[in-house]
N, C-alpha and C positions, 0 to 999 in steps of 0.2 A: 504494499500501501503506500510504500515510502513515493513510488514513483507520479504519487497523488501530491501528498504532505506529508510532511517531514516536519519533526518538533526542532530540526535541528537547522530546517530555512532560517537565512538571517534576514527577514522581509522589510523589514526596514531600511538595514543596509542598502537591502537591491534596492528600493524607493529614491533611497537616498542615491546611490552609485550611479542610478540611469539619468538624473538629473546632472551631475559631474559630467556625466560623459556627453549630455548632450548638448550644454552648455560648450564644450571641449570642440563637438564638433561644428557649434554654427563659428568660431573666435578663427578656429582653424580654417574652415570654408571662406570667411568673410578675409582672413589675409590672404590667402594663396587666391582668391577673386571667382568671377564668375566664371569665363568660359574655362576652368576649371570642369564644371558639372552643368554643362547646359544644358537648360529648358528643367532647372530645377533654381527655387532659391534656396540660399542658405538653411534656412528652415525647413525646408523641405526632403534638403539634405540630407539633416541631423537624423529626422526623423525617420525617414526611411531607411538610414544606416542601422542606427538604431531596433528598430522594431526587426529589420533583417537578421541582426546579432541576438536578438533574445530569442527570436523561433529557432534558430540555428543551435544554441546551448540548451536551450528545450529538449530538441530533438535529437542531437548527439553528444550529449551529455549527461552528466547525475541530476540537472539542475529537476527540480519539480516541477508540473504544471502551476503548482499552488504560486511558486516561487514564480513562473515565466508570466503567469496571469497579474501579479501584480506589479511588476514590471513595465509589463503592457498597457497597465491598467493608468499607472505611473506619468508611463509615456501621454498617453493621451488625456490628462487629464493637465498635464503641463501644456500641452501644445494647445486645451481650452483654455487656459488660464493665459498662455502667451495671445490668445488672437484676441481675447478680450481686453489685454495692455494695449495689443495696438489700434483697435479701435477707439479708446479712452484715448491714450497719450501718444498722440502723433510723433513727438521725440525718442520713446521706448522705440518705435516701431523704424522710424531709421535706424537707431543703433543694432538691431539685429537686421535688417532688412538692409540689402543695398537700393540706390535709386539709379534708373534708367541715364546714360551718358549718351549724350552729343559725340557722334561721330565726323559726320559734316555737317556742315550748317549753308543748304545750298549747295552751289556746285563746289566749295569749300572746304577739304578734309583738313582735319585739325588733328593734325601728326601729334601734339602733346597727348591729346585724349588716346588716341591709338596707341602709344607708348604706355599709357597711363592702364590701361585695360588687356596689354600684352596680345592686343590684334596685329599683325602683318597688315600693309598696304592690301598686298596680294590678296588675302583674304575679304576685305572690303571688298578690292574689285568682283572678286565672284560671285559675294551677296547681289553687285547692284548689277551683275551677269543675270544672276538668277531671278532676279525681278525685272528683268526685259530693260533697262537701261538704256539705250541708246545713246547720250549724251549725257553729261555732267550737268547740262543746262536744265535738264528732265528731274534734277534732281530736289526737295524741297529740305528733304532733313535726313538723317540715315541716322538712328539709336540704338546703341548696345541695350536690349532691357533687364530686367531685375530676372529673367531666366537664363541667362546667359547668348539669347538669340538676338540675331539683328535683325532690325525693321528698316525697311526702306520705304520712306513716303516720296511718291514720285510725282509729276504730268504723266499725262496717259503719251502726250507727243511734244516736243523741241517748242513749237509755235502756239501750243492753246494756253487761253489764258485762265487755266484753274487755279483758284487758289489755297492755299495750306489754312485749315481753321487753327490757330493759336495754340485753345486751346487743346490738339492732341502731343504738344510740347511743354502743359501746366508743370510738371513733375520732370521736368529732363534737366540733368544739371548740363549745363555748357561748359566746366572745369572740373578737373578731376577733382 
């Protein structure tokens, strides 16, 4: 019956440990940068890794289901509390989440921002091709999103009189 619950399981220690591991993963992801884990925010990445690790531990070691359940519950509660803090305190959200970064402003490539984001100019050009940009004059903006993806906002053709709604760039940093 020890595989379900053992009186020797340090459940409180497990709960505190999952908190520390979660924070460490978020901090390291923020330091390493977005491009390391494209399509994930630092927060998503930390949660995914932690849950995967717990499940692996339950399935492959002597960790009981109860202990694993407490760890997963702790992570889910932690993500709920963090999401509440993010909604209530914008400064907290800025602390744990990356902000989008402008990589091109119109036809001008922002080399300092590319360097800061550790993106090579050739990668940027490849994204422009993927977006069917035929001329730099078509580009309104290129943004490195919080998920590590690169978004290209452009006109459908060079001679077009289309305008960019500035609200689309509201939370985007123009400098690193």
